[in-house]
Rosetta silent file (secondary structure, phi, psi, omega in degrees, C-alpha in Angstrom):
SEQUENCE: MDLNSIMSSQLTDLQQTVQMSVLKNAMNMETVAAIGLLEDMPQVSAPHPYKGSVVDIQA
SCORE:     score description
SCORE:     0.000 S_00000001
   1 L     0.000  142.384  177.844   49.452   69.548  -31.716 S_00000001
   2 L   -93.329  167.926 -174.862   52.451   67.378  -31.195 S_00000001
   3 H   -57.604  -37.776 -178.923   52.967   64.017  -32.723 S_00000001
   4 H   -65.076  -41.661 -179.109   52.143   62.032  -29.576 S_00000001
   5 H   -69.937  -37.218  177.080   48.723   63.605  -29.219 S_00000001
   6 H   -63.902  -44.726 -177.559   47.908   63.045  -32.891 S_00000001
   7 H   -69.471  -34.227  177.800   48.891   59.389  -32.689 S_00000001
   8 H   -64.420  -42.927  178.510   46.942   59.005  -29.408 S_00000001
   9 H   -66.784  -38.663  178.983   43.827   60.396  -31.043 S_00000001
  10 H   -65.933  -41.031  178.025   44.326   58.144  -34.077 S_00000001
  11 H   -64.623  -40.936  177.647   44.741   55.091  -31.805 S_00000001
  12 H   -61.633  -42.427  179.403   41.570   55.939  -29.907 S_00000001
  13 H   -64.328  -42.532 -177.552   39.693   56.187  -33.189 S_00000001
  14 H   -64.821  -40.899  178.871   41.160   52.903  -34.358 S_00000001
  15 H   -65.087  -40.753  175.920   40.144   51.147  -31.102 S_00000001
  16 H   -61.674  -41.392 -179.363   36.626   52.398  -31.455 S_00000001
  17 H   -65.456  -42.400 -179.502   36.446   51.258  -35.060 S_00000001
  18 H   -65.204  -43.075  179.695   37.751   47.753  -34.120 S_00000001
  19 H   -59.221  -47.380 -179.324   35.303   47.492  -31.208 S_00000001
  20 H   -62.972  -40.622  177.987   32.392   48.400  -33.445 S_00000001
  21 H   -62.844  -46.075  178.619   33.532   45.941  -36.086 S_00000001
  22 H   -63.427  -42.597  179.044   33.857   43.112  -33.522 S_00000001
  23 H   -60.797  -46.207  179.879   30.440   43.993  -32.052 S_00000001
  24 H   -62.478  -41.401 -177.856   28.862   44.002  -35.563 S_00000001
  25 H   -67.549  -43.021  179.132   30.392   40.627  -36.403 S_00000001
  26 H   -59.887  -43.300 -179.261   29.183   39.131  -33.073 S_00000001
  27 H   -66.342  -39.524  177.992   25.638   40.380  -33.690 S_00000001
  28 H   -62.059  -43.728 -178.376   25.685   38.960  -37.237 S_00000001
  29 H   -66.007  -37.676  175.011   26.800   35.597  -35.983 S_00000001
  30 H   -67.365  -35.429  177.304   24.126   35.559  -33.299 S_00000001
  31 H   -64.204  -44.318  179.612   21.499   36.566  -35.849 S_00000001
  32 H   -63.809  -38.344  176.760   22.579   33.756  -38.106 S_00000001
  33 H   -63.215  -46.074 -178.210   22.460   31.293  -35.224 S_00000001
  34 H   -61.169  -45.255  177.142   18.988   32.492  -34.217 S_00000001
  35 H   -59.470  -41.635  178.984   17.731   32.142  -37.814 S_00000001
  36 H   -58.535  -44.910 -175.414   19.208   28.631  -37.967 S_00000001
  37 H   -67.198  -40.977  177.311   17.368   27.666  -34.748 S_00000001
  38 H   -60.961  -40.366 -177.508   14.075   29.127  -36.076 S_00000001
  39 H   -68.285  -31.473 -178.500   14.452   27.308  -39.362 S_00000001
  40 H   -80.727  -10.067  179.884   15.166   24.004  -37.529 S_00000001
  41 L   -69.314  145.111  176.713   12.013   24.265  -35.382 S_00000001
  42 L   -64.716  137.025 -174.699    9.252   21.898  -36.278 S_00000001
  43 L   -90.342   88.012 -179.590    6.592   23.555  -38.352 S_00000001
  44 L  -108.342  118.196 -179.486    3.439   22.794  -36.300 S_00000001
  45 L   -81.949  138.586  177.829    0.422   24.873  -37.128 S_00000001
  46 L   -73.685  147.402  175.108   -1.674   26.002  -34.209 S_00000001
  47 L   -65.340  147.566  175.719   -5.343   25.014  -34.188 S_00000001
  48 L   -64.495  138.483 -175.994   -7.833   27.657  -35.189 S_00000001
  49 L   -63.427  -32.159 -178.381   -9.448   29.107  -32.029 S_00000001
  50 L  -133.689  -13.287 -176.897  -13.039   28.475  -33.164 S_00000001
  51 L   -66.926  130.923  176.961  -13.082   26.940  -36.660 S_00000001
  52 L    89.325   -2.691 -179.579  -14.539   23.476  -36.605 S_00000001
  53 L  -110.253  164.664  178.216  -16.078   23.849  -33.103 S_00000001
  54 L   -84.657  125.523  177.623  -19.682   24.516  -32.135 S_00000001
  55 L  -112.893  123.758  179.559  -20.347   28.173  -31.232 S_00000001
  56 L   -87.775  115.606 -179.924  -23.570   28.986  -29.327 S_00000001
  57 L  -107.154    9.913  176.048  -24.816   32.385  -30.559 S_00000001
  58 L   -75.510  138.806 -178.638  -28.180   32.319  -28.769 S_00000001
  59 L   -93.064    0.000    0.000  -28.738   35.128  -26.320 S_00000001
């Protein structure tokens, strides 16, 4: 192999590594933002579907 082909191969590997690193950092930032939004949501508990209501069990 000549030097140009070795350097080209190494450059391609480096570009893929950088792209994966950028993608991973972007996903981490989006995850942190999503967690922040979820934590900032008001904590309202949903009513129980039948507890406290009258249920007719006669056939």
